[in-house]
N, CA and C atoms as an extended XYZ file, in Angstrom:
219
Properties=species:S:1:pos:R:3:atomname:S:1:resname:S:1:resid:I:1 pbc="F F F"
N       106.918      109.293      120.827 N   MET     1
C       107.312      109.553      119.453 CA  MET     1
C       106.481      108.674      118.515 C   MET     1
N       105.862      109.273      117.522 N   GLY     2
C       105.009      108.544      116.595 CA  GLY     2
C       105.765      107.967      115.421 C   GLY     2
N       105.047      107.330      114.573 N   ARG     3
C       105.622      106.745      113.359 CA  ARG     3
C       105.918      107.857      112.352 C   ARG     3
N       106.924      107.614      111.528 N   VAL     4
C       107.289      108.566      110.483 CA  VAL     4
C       106.422      108.281      109.259 C   VAL     4
N       105.796      109.322      108.730 N   LYS     5
C       104.941      109.178      107.552 CA  LYS     5
C       105.796      108.856      106.327 C   LYS     5
N       105.344      107.911      105.527 N   ASN     6
C       106.030      107.535      104.293 CA  ASN     6
C       105.720      108.592      103.234 C   ASN     6
N       106.688      109.429      102.942 N   SER     7
C       106.462      110.512      101.981 CA  SER     7
C       106.264      109.999      100.558 C   SER     7
N       106.602      108.752      100.293 N   ASN     8
C       106.443      108.154       98.961 CA  ASN     8
C       105.224      107.236       98.871 C   ASN     8
N       104.373      107.247       99.893 N   PHE     9
C       103.251      106.311       99.956 CA  PHE     9
C       102.384      106.335       98.695 C   PHE     9
N       101.879      107.489       98.327 N   LEU    10
C       100.973      107.585       97.188 CA  LEU    10
C       101.678      107.165       95.898 C   LEU    10
N       102.893      107.596       95.721 N   GLU    11
C       103.678      107.227       94.532 CA  GLU    11
C       103.845      105.700       94.459 C   GLU    11
N       104.130      105.075       95.593 N   GLN    12
C       104.308      103.629       95.624 CA  GLN    12
C       103.001      102.904       95.318 C   GLN    12
N       101.911      103.368       95.873 N   VAL    13
C       100.612      102.744       95.614 CA  VAL    13
C       100.261      102.873       94.133 C   VAL    13
N       100.439      104.053       93.578 N   LEU    14
C       100.104      104.275       92.171 CA  LEU    14
C       100.935      103.404       91.243 C   LEU    14
N       102.187      103.130       91.609 N   SER    15
C       103.042      102.317       90.742 CA  SER    15
C       102.714      100.823       90.844 C   SER    15
N       102.096      100.402       91.944 N   LEU    16
C       101.821       98.980       92.150 CA  LEU    16
C       100.365       98.591       91.948 C   LEU    16
N        99.453       99.476       92.251 N   CYS    17
C        98.027       99.130       92.284 CA  CYS    17
C        97.295       99.766       91.118 C   CYS    17
N        96.828       98.944       90.220 N   LYS    18
C        96.135       99.450       89.036 CA  LYS    18
C        94.624       99.389       89.174 C   LYS    18
N        94.131       98.604       90.129 N   LYS    19
C        92.693       98.485       90.330 CA  LYS    19
C        92.216       99.578       91.274 C   LYS    19
N        90.910       99.710       91.395 N   ASP    20
C        90.341      100.770       92.228 CA  ASP    20
C        89.755      100.242       93.539 C   ASP    20
N        89.815       98.927       93.770 N   ASP    21
C        89.320       98.345       95.015 CA  ASP    21
C        90.508       97.999       95.904 C   ASP    21
N        90.555       98.607       97.088 N   HIS    22
C        91.692       98.372       97.980 CA  HIS    22
C        91.235       98.237       99.423 C   HIS    22
N        91.745       97.220      100.085 N   LEU    23
C        91.542       97.045      101.512 CA  LEU    23
C        92.801       97.547      102.193 C   LEU    23
N        92.651       98.502      103.106 N   VAL    24
C        93.796       99.110      103.773 CA  VAL    24
C        93.768       98.715      105.243 C   VAL    24
N        94.881       98.218      105.738 N   GLY    25
C        94.946       97.806      107.132 CA  GLY    25
C        96.321       98.046      107.723 C   GLY    25
N        96.384       98.000      109.029 N   CYS    26
C        97.638       98.106      109.762 CA  CYS    26
C        97.446       97.358      111.079 C   CYS    26
N        98.342       97.500      112.004 N   GLN    27
C        98.237       96.748      113.239 CA  GLN    27
C        97.020       97.139      114.077 C   GLN    27
N        96.816       98.429      114.296 N   SER    28
C        95.742       98.847      115.202 CA  SER    28
C        94.603       99.608      114.524 C   SER    28
N        94.775       99.985      113.263 N   GLY    29
C        93.720      100.683      112.541 CA  GLY    29
C        93.891      102.188      112.447 C   GLY    29
N        94.891      102.732      113.112 N   VAL    30
C        95.077      104.190      113.092 CA  VAL    30
C        95.768      104.639      111.808 C   VAL    30
N        96.916      104.039      111.495 N   ARG    31
C        97.642      104.444      110.279 CA  ARG    31
C        96.839      104.159      109.022 C   ARG    31
N        96.030      103.096      109.044 N   SER    32
C        95.243      102.776      107.848 CA  SER    32
C        94.152      103.808      107.596 C   SER    32
N        93.662      104.472      108.642 N   VAL    33
C        92.685      105.559      108.448 CA  VAL    33
C        93.347      106.698      107.678 C   VAL    33
N        94.550      107.073      108.087 N   TYR    34
C        95.276      108.134      107.388 CA  TYR    34
C        95.590      107.732      105.952 C   TYR    34
N        96.035      106.494      105.761 N   ALA    35
C        96.362      106.017      104.418 CA  ALA    35
C        95.113      105.986      103.535 C   ALA    35
N        93.997      105.550      104.093 N   SER    36
C        92.743      105.514      103.336 CA  SER    36
C        92.340      106.914      102.879 C   SER    36
N        92.490      107.890      103.763 N   ASN    37
C        92.163      109.280      103.408 CA  ASN    37
C        93.059      109.796      102.294 C   ASN    37
N        94.335      109.469      102.331 N   VAL    38
C        95.255      109.889      101.262 CA  VAL    38
C        94.794      109.307       99.930 C   VAL    38
N        94.413      108.036       99.935 N   LEU    39
C        93.972      107.389       98.697 CA  LEU    39
C        92.668      107.992       98.182 C   LEU    39
N        91.732      108.263       99.073 N   LEU    40
C        90.468      108.883       98.660 CA  LEU    40
C        90.698      110.274       98.095 C   LEU    40
N        91.572      111.050       98.734 N   GLU    41
C        91.882      112.396       98.245 CA  GLU    41
C        92.589      112.355       96.896 C   GLU    41
N        93.275      111.237       96.603 N   ALA    42
C        93.971      111.082       95.322 CA  ALA    42
C        93.040      110.612       94.216 C   ALA    42
N        91.768      110.350       94.564 N   GLY    43
C        90.806      109.986       93.539 CA  GLY    43
C        90.398      108.525       93.505 C   GLY    43
N        90.957      107.700       94.383 N   PHE    44
C        90.513      106.308       94.443 CA  PHE    44
C        89.068      106.291       94.925 C   PHE    44
N        88.266      105.405       94.375 N   LYS    45
C        86.837      105.398       94.678 CA  LYS    45
C        86.424      104.328       95.678 C   LYS    45
N        87.072      103.179       95.669 N   HIS    46
C        86.645      102.036       96.484 CA  HIS    46
C        87.745      101.648       97.462 C   HIS    46
N        87.822      102.384       98.542 N   ILE    47
C        88.823      102.153       99.583 CA  ILE    47
C        88.098      101.632      100.820 C   ILE    47
N        88.557      100.520      101.324 N   TYR    48
C        87.938       99.902      102.492 CA  TYR    48
C        88.975       99.825      103.611 C   TYR    48
N        88.710      100.510      104.706 N   ASN    49
C        89.620      100.507      105.842 CA  ASN    49
C        89.259       99.360      106.779 C   ASN    49
N        90.264       98.599      107.189 N   MET    50
C        90.063       97.491      108.115 CA  MET    50
C        90.039       98.058      109.528 C   MET    50
N        88.870       98.489      109.962 N   GLY    51
C        88.706       99.131      111.260 CA  GLY    51
C        89.255       98.292      112.403 C   GLY    51
N        90.061       98.901      113.236 N   GLY    52
C        90.650       98.196      114.370 CA  GLY    52
C        91.911       97.442      114.019 C   GLY    52
N        92.199       97.328      112.731 N   GLY    53
C        93.426       96.694      112.280 CA  GLY    53
C        93.509       95.203      112.554 C   GLY    53
N        94.726       94.720      112.420 N   TYR    54
C        94.994       93.294      112.611 CA  TYR    54
C        94.653       92.850      114.031 C   TYR    54
N        94.890       93.715      115.005 N   LEU    55
C        94.598       93.353      116.394 CA  LEU    55
C        93.118       93.037      116.584 C   LEU    55
N        92.240       93.857      116.015 N   ALA    56
C        90.797       93.619      116.121 CA  ALA    56
C        90.407       92.365      115.350 C   ALA    56
N        91.055       92.132      114.219 N   TRP    57
C        90.779       90.937      113.413 CA  TRP    57
C        91.009       89.684      114.263 C   TRP    57
N        92.167       89.626      114.918 N   VAL    58
C        92.519       88.474      115.744 CA  VAL    58
C        91.610       88.394      116.976 C   VAL    58
N        91.345       89.535      117.592 N   GLU    59
C        90.485       89.592      118.774 CA  GLU    59
C        89.086       89.034      118.500 C   GLU    59
N        88.612       89.202      117.277 N   ASN    60
C        87.282       88.731      116.884 CA  ASN    60
C        87.310       87.324      116.291 C   ASN    60
N        88.416       86.632      116.508 N   ASP    61
C        88.576       85.236      116.068 CA  ASP    61
C        88.331       85.032      114.580 C   ASP    61
N        88.726       86.016      113.776 N   LEU    62
C        88.627       85.869      112.332 CA  LEU    62
C        89.829       85.060      111.843 C   LEU    62
N        89.716       84.402      110.705 N   PRO    63
C        90.784       83.493      110.264 CA  PRO    63
C        92.099       84.213      109.961 C   PRO    63
N        93.179       83.554      110.337 N   VAL    64
C        94.527       84.063      110.085 CA  VAL    64
C        95.355       82.922      109.518 C   VAL    64
N        96.024       83.169      108.427 N   ALA    65
C        96.913       82.164      107.847 CA  ALA    65
C        98.297       82.330      108.467 C   ALA    65
N        98.822       81.240      108.970 N   VAL    66
C       100.161       81.262      109.554 CA  VAL    66
C       101.057       80.443      108.640 C   VAL    66
N       102.040       81.107      108.082 N   LEU    67
C       102.957       80.427      107.171 CA  LEU    67
C       104.158       79.912      107.950 C   LEU    67
N       104.487       78.662      107.719 N   THR    68
C       105.656       78.065      108.359 CA  THR    68
C       106.807       78.119      107.367 C   THR    68
N       107.907       78.761      107.764 N   PRO    69
C       109.031       78.858      106.830 CA  PRO    69
C       109.638       77.493      106.531 C   PRO    69
N       110.091       77.308      105.295 N   LYS    70
C       110.740       76.078      104.903 CA  LYS    70
C       112.139       76.046      105.510 C   LYS    70
N       112.508       74.895      105.988 N   VAL    71
C       113.854       74.719      106.537 CA  VAL    71
C       114.630       73.862      105.545 C   VAL    71
N       115.688       74.433      105.019 N   GLU    72
C       116.507       73.694      104.059 CA  GLU    72
C       117.686       73.081      104.797 C   GLU    72
N       117.935       71.822      104.488 N   LEU    73
C       119.059       71.123      105.121 CA  LEU    73
C       120.231       71.057      104.194 C   LEU    73
């Protein structure tokens, strides 16, 4: 069973993103290809897909910021 497509994706992007340069990524790079195509078909001009996703990023030893949650006493 695959992931459920977000039927509000384009509407959400349009309401939040006012610039035309966007880096699109996901865990493995598959969903971001589909999302990138939706954005290009909607008229966005500068869409950059993070090929291979986060997994490839980590596999290639690229920098990752790890945030440590604050512990309140």
